[in-house]
C-alpha positions in Angstrom: 1.5 39.1 -3.2 2.7 36.7 -6.0 0.4 36.6 -9.2 2.8 34.8 -11.8 3.5 31.5 -10.4 6.1 30.8 -13.2 8.6 33.7 -12.8 7.3 34.4 -9.1 6.5 38.1 -9.8 4.4 40.1 -7.5 1.5 42.2 -8.5 3.7 45.5 -8.3 6.0 43.9 -10.8 3.5 43.1 -13.3 3.0 45.2 -16.5 -1.0 45.0 -16.6 -1.2 46.4 -20.2 1.1 43.4 -21.2 -0.1 40.7 -19.1 -3.6 41.4 -17.4 -4.6 39.8 -14.2 -7.8 38.0 -13.4 -9.3 37.5 -9.8 -11.4 34.4 -9.4 -14.0 34.2 -6.7 -11.5 33.2 -4.1 -10.0 36.7 -4.4 -6.6 35.8 -5.2 -4.9 37.6 -8.2 -3.4 35.5 -11.1 -2.1 36.7 -14.3 -4.0 36.0 -17.7 -0.8 34.1 -19.1 -0.6 31.8 -15.8 -4.2 30.9 -15.8 -4.3 30.6 -19.8 -1.4 27.9 -19.4 -3.3 26.3 -16.4 -6.4 25.8 -18.1 -4.6 24.1 -21.3 -6.4 26.9 -23.6 -4.2 25.7 -26.4 -5.8 22.5 -26.3 -9.3 23.8 -27.1 -8.4 27.1 -29.2 -6.6 28.1 -32.3 -4.1 30.8 -31.8 -2.0 32.9 -34.2 1.8 32.2 -35.3 3.0 34.0 -32.1 0.7 32.1 -29.8 -1.0 35.2 -28.4 -4.1 35.9 -30.0 -7.1 33.5 -30.1 -8.2 32.9 -33.8 -10.8 30.2 -33.8 -12.1 27.1 -31.9 -10.4 23.8 -32.6 -13.1 21.6 -34.2 -12.2 18.6 -32.1 -11.0 18.2 -28.3 -10.6 15.2 -26.4 -13.2 14.9 -23.3 -12.0 14.8 -20.1 -13.1 14.3 -16.7 -14.6 17.0 -13.9 -11.7 15.2 -11.7 -9.3 16.9 -14.3 -10.4 20.3 -14.0 -8.1 22.9 -12.6 -8.3 25.1 -9.6 -6.8 28.2 -8.3 -2.9 27.7 -7.8 -3.1 29.3 -4.4 -6.1 28.0 -2.5 -7.5 25.2 -4.9 -10.7 27.2 -5.2 -13.0 26.7 -8.2 -12.4 28.5 -11.5 -15.4 27.7 -13.3 -17.1 30.9 -13.0 -14.7 32.9 -15.0 -16.3 33.7 -18.4 -13.0 33.7 -20.2 -13.0 29.6 -19.5 -16.5 29.2 -19.4 -16.4 26.9 -22.7 -13.8 24.6 -21.2 -15.3 24.0 -17.8 -18.9 23.6 -19.2 -17.6 21.2 -21.8 -16.2 19.1 -19.0 -19.6 19.2 -17.2 -21.0 17.8 -20.3 -18.5 15.1 -20.8 -19.2 13.8 -17.2 -22.6 14.0 -17.6 -22.2 11.8 -21.1 -20.1 9.4 -19.1 -22.7 8.8 -16.6 -25.2 8.3 -19.4 -23.1 5.7 -20.8 -22.6 3.7 -17.5 -26.5 3.8 -17.0 -27.5 2.9 -20.6 -25.0 -0.1 -20.7 -26.1 -1.2 -17.0 -29.7 -1.0 -18.3 -29.1 -2.8 -21.6 -27.7 -6.1 -20.3 -30.5 -7.2 -18.1 -33.1 -6.0 -20.7 -31.3 -8.3 -23.5 -31.3 -11.2 -20.8 -35.2 -10.7 -20.3 -35.8 -10.5 -24.0 -34.1 -13.8 -24.3 -36.0 -15.5 -21.7 -39.3 -14.1 -22.8 -38.7 -15.7 -26.3 -38.0 -19.1 -24.5 -41.3 -18.7 -22.6 -43.4 -17.8 -25.6 -41.9 -20.8 -27.6 -43.4 -23.4 -25.1 -46.4 -21.7 -23.6 -48.5 -23.5 -21.0 -51.1 -25.7 -21.8 -53.9 -23.3 -20.0 -52.2 -20.4 -21.8 -53.1 -22.1 -25.3 -56.3 -23.0 -24.4 -57.4 -19.9 -23.2 -55.9 -18.2 -26.4 -57.6 -20.8 -28.7 -61.0 -20.1 -27.0 -60.6 -16.4 -27.5 -59.9 -17.1 -31.2 -62.9 -19.3 -31.6 -64.9 -16.6 -30.3 -63.7 -14.4 -32.9 -64.2 -16.9 -35.6 -67.8 -17.2 -34.4 -68.5 -13.5 -34.7 -67.0 -13.4 -38.1 -64.4 -10.7 -37.1 -61.0 -10.6 -38.5 -57.8 -9.5 -37.1 -55.9 -6.5 -38.9 -52.2 -6.4 -39.0 -51.6 -3.7 -41.3 -51.4 -0.8 -39.2 -48.1 0.6 -37.5 -45.9 -1.6 -35.0 -47.4 -0.4 -31.9 -50.9 -0.8 -32.7 -50.2 -4.4 -33.9 -48.7 -5.2 -30.5 -51.6 -3.6 -28.9 -53.9 -5.7 -31.0 -52.1 -8.9 -29.7 -52.6 -7.6 -26.3 -56.3 -7.4 -26.6 -56.6 -10.7 -28.0 -54.6 -12.4 -25.5 -55.8 -10.7 -22.3 -56.1 -14.1 -20.4 -52.5 -15.3 -21.4 -49.7 -14.5 -18.8 -47.1 -15.2 -21.2 -48.2 -13.0 -23.8 -49.0 -10.2 -21.4 -45.6 -10.6 -19.7 -43.9 -10.4 -23.3 -45.9 -7.3 -24.2 -45.1 -5.4 -20.9 -41.5 -6.2 -21.7 -41.8 -4.7 -25.0 -43.2 -1.6 -23.5 -40.1 -1.7 -21.1 -37.7 -1.8 -24.2 -39.8 0.8 -26.1 -39.2 3.2 -23.0 -35.6 2.4 -22.9 -35.2 3.1 -26.4 -36.8 6.5 -26.1 -34.5 7.1 -23.0 -31.3 6.5 -24.8 -32.5 8.6 -28.0 -30.1 11.2 -29.0 -32.6 14.0 -27.9 -32.5 12.9 -24.5 -28.9 12.9 -24.1 -27.0 15.6 -22.0 -25.4 17.6 -24.8 -28.6 17.3 -27.0 -30.7 18.8 -23.9 -28.3 21.6 -23.3 -27.8 22.5 -27.0 -31.9 22.8 -27.1 -31.9 24.9 -24.0 -29.2 27.3 -25.5 -30.8 27.7 -28.8 -34.3 28.3 -26.9 -32.7 31.0 -24.9 -31.0 32.5 -27.8 -34.2 32.7 -29.9 -36.1 34.2 -26.9 -33.3 37.0 -26.7 -33.5 37.5 -30.7 -29.9 36.2 -31.2 -29.8 34.7 -34.7 -26.4 33.1 -34.6 -26.6 29.2 -34.2 -24.3 27.3 -31.9 -22.0 24.9 -33.5 -23.6 21.3 -33.5 -21.3 18.4 -32.6 -22.8 15.1 -33.4 -20.0 13.0 -32.6 -20.5 13.7 -28.7 -23.7 11.8 -29.2 -24.0 8.2 -28.5 -25.8 6.2 -30.8 -24.8 2.7 -29.8 -27.2 2.1 -27.3 -30.1 3.4 -29.4 -29.0 0.8 -32.1 -29.0 -2.0 -29.8 -32.3 -1.0 -28.4 -33.7 -0.9 -32.1 -32.4 -4.4 -32.3 -34.1 -6.0 -29.1 -37.2 -4.0 -30.0 -37.7 -5.9 -33.3 -36.7 -9.0 -31.7 -39.8 -8.6 -29.2 -42.1 -7.5 -32.1 -41.0 -10.5 -33.9 -41.4 -12.9 -31.1 -44.7 -11.7 -30.1 -46.2 -11.5 -33.7 -44.8 -14.8 -34.7 -46.0 -16.6 -31.8 -49.6 -15.3 -32.2 -49.6 -15.9 -35.6 -48.5 -19.8 -35.1 -51.6 -20.2 -33.0 -53.5 -18.5 -35.7 -52.1 -20.9 -38.2 -54.8 -23.5 -39.4 -57.7 -21.8 -38.0 -60.5 -20.2 -40.1 -59.6 -16.8 -38.6 -59.3 -14.4 -41.3 -56.1 -12.2 -40.9 -54.7 -9.2 -42.7 -51.1 -9.0 -42.6 -48.5 -6.3 -43.8 -45.1 -5.8 -41.9 -44.1 -2.9 -44.0 -43.5 -0.9 -41.2 -40.9 -3.4 -39.6 -39.3 -3.7 -42.9 -38.9 0.0 -43.3 -37.4 0.1 -39.8 -34.9 -2.8 -40.6 -33.5 -0.7 -43.5 -33.2 2.3 -41.4 -31.4 0.2 -38.9 -29.0 -1.4 -41.7 -28.2 2.1 -43.2 -27.4 3.6 -40.0 -25.1 0.8 -38.8 -23.4 0.7 -42.2 -22.7 4.2 -41.7 -21.4 3.8 -38.5 -19.4 0.6 -39.0 -21.5 -1.6 -36.7 -21.6 -5.0 -38.6 -23.1 -7.0 -35.9 -26.3 -4.6 -35.7 -26.2 -4.4 -39.4 -26.6 -8.0 -39.7 -29.5 -8.1 -37.2 -31.3 -5.5 -39.5 -30.9 -7.9 -42.5 -32.1 -10.7 -40.6 -35.3 -9.3 -39.3 -36.2 -7.7 -42.8 -36.1 -11.4 -44.2 -38.0 -12.9 -41.2 -40.7 -10.6 -41.3 -41.0 -11.2 -45.1 -41.2 -14.7 -44.4 -43.7 -14.2 -41.6 -46.0 -12.1 -44.0 -45.7 -14.8 -46.5 -47.6 -17.3 -44.6 -50.6 -15.2 -44.5 -50.3 -13.2 -47.9 -52.4 -14.0 -50.7 -49.8 -13.1 -53.2 -46.2 -13.7 -52.7 -44.9 -16.3 -54.9 -41.4 -17.6 -55.7 -39.7 -14.8 -57.3 -41.9 -11.9 -56.2 -40.1 -8.7 -55.5 -40.2 -8.9 -51.7 -38.8 -12.4 -51.7 -36.2 -11.2 -53.9 -35.4 -8.1 -51.7 -35.3 -10.6 -48.7 -32.6 -13.0 -50.4 -30.4 -9.9 -51.2 -30.5 -8.8 -47.5 -29.7 -12.3 -46.2 -26.8 -12.4 -49.0 -25.6 -8.9 -47.6 -25.8 -10.4 -43.9 -23.7 -13.5 -45.1 -20.9 -11.2 -46.8 -20.8 -9.3 -43.3 -20.5 -12.4 -41.5 -17.6 -13.7 -43.6 -15.9 -10.2 -43.4 -16.4 -9.8 -39.8 -16.4 -13.1 -38.1 -15.4 -11.8 -34.9 -18.1 -9.4 -34.4 -21.0 -11.5 -35.9 -20.7 -14.8 -33.6 -23.2 -17.4 -34.3 -25.3 -15.2 -36.8 -24.4 -17.6 -39.8 -26.8 -20.2 -38.6 -29.4 -17.6 -38.2 -29.0 -16.6 -42.0 -29.5 -20.2 -42.8 -32.5 -20.5 -40.5 -34.1 -17.4 -42.3 -33.4 -18.7 -45.8 -35.4 -22.0 -44.7 -38.1 -19.5 -43.6 -38.3 -18.0 -46.8 -38.4 -21.3 -48.7 -41.6 -22.0 -46.9 -39.9 -25.1 -45.2 -40.6 -23.4 -41.7 -43.1 -21.1 -40.8 -41.3 -19.7 -37.9 -37.8 -20.1 -36.3 -37.0 -18.8 -32.9 -34.3 -16.3 -32.9 -31.8 -18.3 -30.8 -28.2 -17.7 -30.6 -26.0 -18.9 -27.7 -23.0 -17.2 -29.0 -24.9 -13.9 -28.8 -26.0 -14.5 -25.4 -22.5 -15.1 -24.5 -21.6 -11.7 -25.7 -24.0 -10.0 -23.7 -22.7 -12.1 -20.8 -19.3 -10.8 -21.5 -20.7 -7.3 -21.5 -21.8 -7.8 -18.2 -18.6 -9.1 -17.0 -16.9 -6.0 -18.3 -19.2 -4.0 -16.0 -18.1 -6.1 -13.1 -14.5 -5.3 -13.8 -13.0 -8.4 -15.9 -12.8 -5.9 -19.0 -11.3 -2.8 -19.9 -12.7 0.7 -21.2 -10.6 2.9 -23.5 -11.4 6.1 -25.4 -10.6 6.1 -29.2 -8.5 8.7 -30.9 -11.7 10.8 -31.0 -12.7 10.5 -27.3 -15.5 7.9 -27.5 -15.7 4.9 -25.2 -15.5 1.3 -26.0 -14.9 -1.8 -24.2 -12.5 -4.9 -24.7 -13.0 -8.2 -22.7 -10.6 -11.1 -21.5 -7.0 -9.6 -21.2 -8.2 -6.1 -22.1 -6.3 -5.8 -25.4 -7.4 -6.3 -29.0 -6.7 -9.6 -30.9 -8.1 -8.5 -34.2 -8.4 -5.2 -36.2 -11.7 -3.5 -35.0 -13.4 -0.4 -35.0 -14.9 2.2 -32.6 -18.7 1.5 -32.4 -19.4 5.3 -32.0 -17.5 6.8 -34.8 -15.6 4.1 -36.7 -12.2 5.0 -36.2 -9.7 2.1 -35.8 -9.2 1.2 -32.2 -7.1 -1.9 -32.4 -4.9 -4.1 -34.5 -3.6 -7.8 -34.1 -1.5 -9.1 -31.5 -2.8 -7.1 -28.7 -1.6 -3.9 -30.2 -3.9 -0.5 -30.0 -4.1 1.9 -32.4 -2.7 5.3 -32.3 -4.5 7.5 -29.9 -6.2 4.9 -27.8 -6.3 6.0 -24.0 -7.6 4.3 -21.1 -10.8 5.0 -19.6 -10.1 5.0 -16.1 -12.9 7.2 -15.1 -15.6 4.9 -16.6 -14.0 1.9 -14.9 -14.3 3.5 -11.6 -17.9 4.1 -12.2 -18.7 0.6 -13.7 -16.8 -0.8 -10.7 -19.5 -0.1 -8.3 -22.3 -1.5 -10.5 -24.1 -4.6 -9.7 -25.4 -6.1 -13.0 
């Protein structure tokens, strides 16, 4: 029986002390040297100068697909139950689960973004019957001497609007969509991703067994882009719902207490994380919504004169957003006009400006087109997926949305280490977005 498929040596010719053999579940006998080479051990482990003894684990290894896993060279049987290669085979399963998560998250986000845009348009022009029912509800509140409290957290504020607009189909539809977006936000949270779930299961098992050593944490395997996108459209939902309701209250005698500090805090968190991850478009969104909520609050605040700290802070956020638009024009289409609208709101010239950006809508439409096969998906040098539309090659210097590494330069040239994500494209090809 041949056990060395390189030198074609039989079991009788092998020195087991120098070159041990492994017997997979299929029953075939294969030398350790052969299997190590077949499983590409040197791609995942550090070896000594002689290339014989494993000295450590490589800090980074390129993700690969389950379809790239190796099988028994004799019968093509699986090798995943061999403990020596457990880290490699299990990493492949995690990578595959992460890719499926990316496909699912992108497929969910595009229609959600389109629904949020449609919701904004519907709230912008409510029906006469809707407006009449809401004003009737507000009149009853005024007659009873009640007031509306918008000083608690974001969820409670939206719930308060829901209870005051129970007879309005437009508001109830918007609030249902808001809960759907919130659910999506929770689903794409890093804690719900395959690697995090497996990490927590392993840590829990180790604690039960009394093992003190912690498993190495690999945060670059976690996908943050979808959560950041979800944060943006969740802010859009809250802003549209609250602003539209406050417009209806404007000019009435209803007493309203407004404090949007929770929204501003979330905007700052979004800005800081996007800045750390080199995602300028989402960072601009964070700056914009910070200023919008300040302007909205100013319309009902008793003390927010020109030169007050909140207004100065809002102007600073808009200045930073403007600088980003100048620096990254290709990644922030149409956002310069949104900044101008926000400045108008802060001056008090306009109480509320609808978030409308046709260029941004085109970006989402391009994302949907990518999922249908008109764009191309690639992996950056660190193995993170990203997409390029149109011809499928970069026209300007850009960065990976996950880790910030350079992925392309000018004139259709990719950065070093970029590889085509054929496995992701195969999964996107069957989507119907």
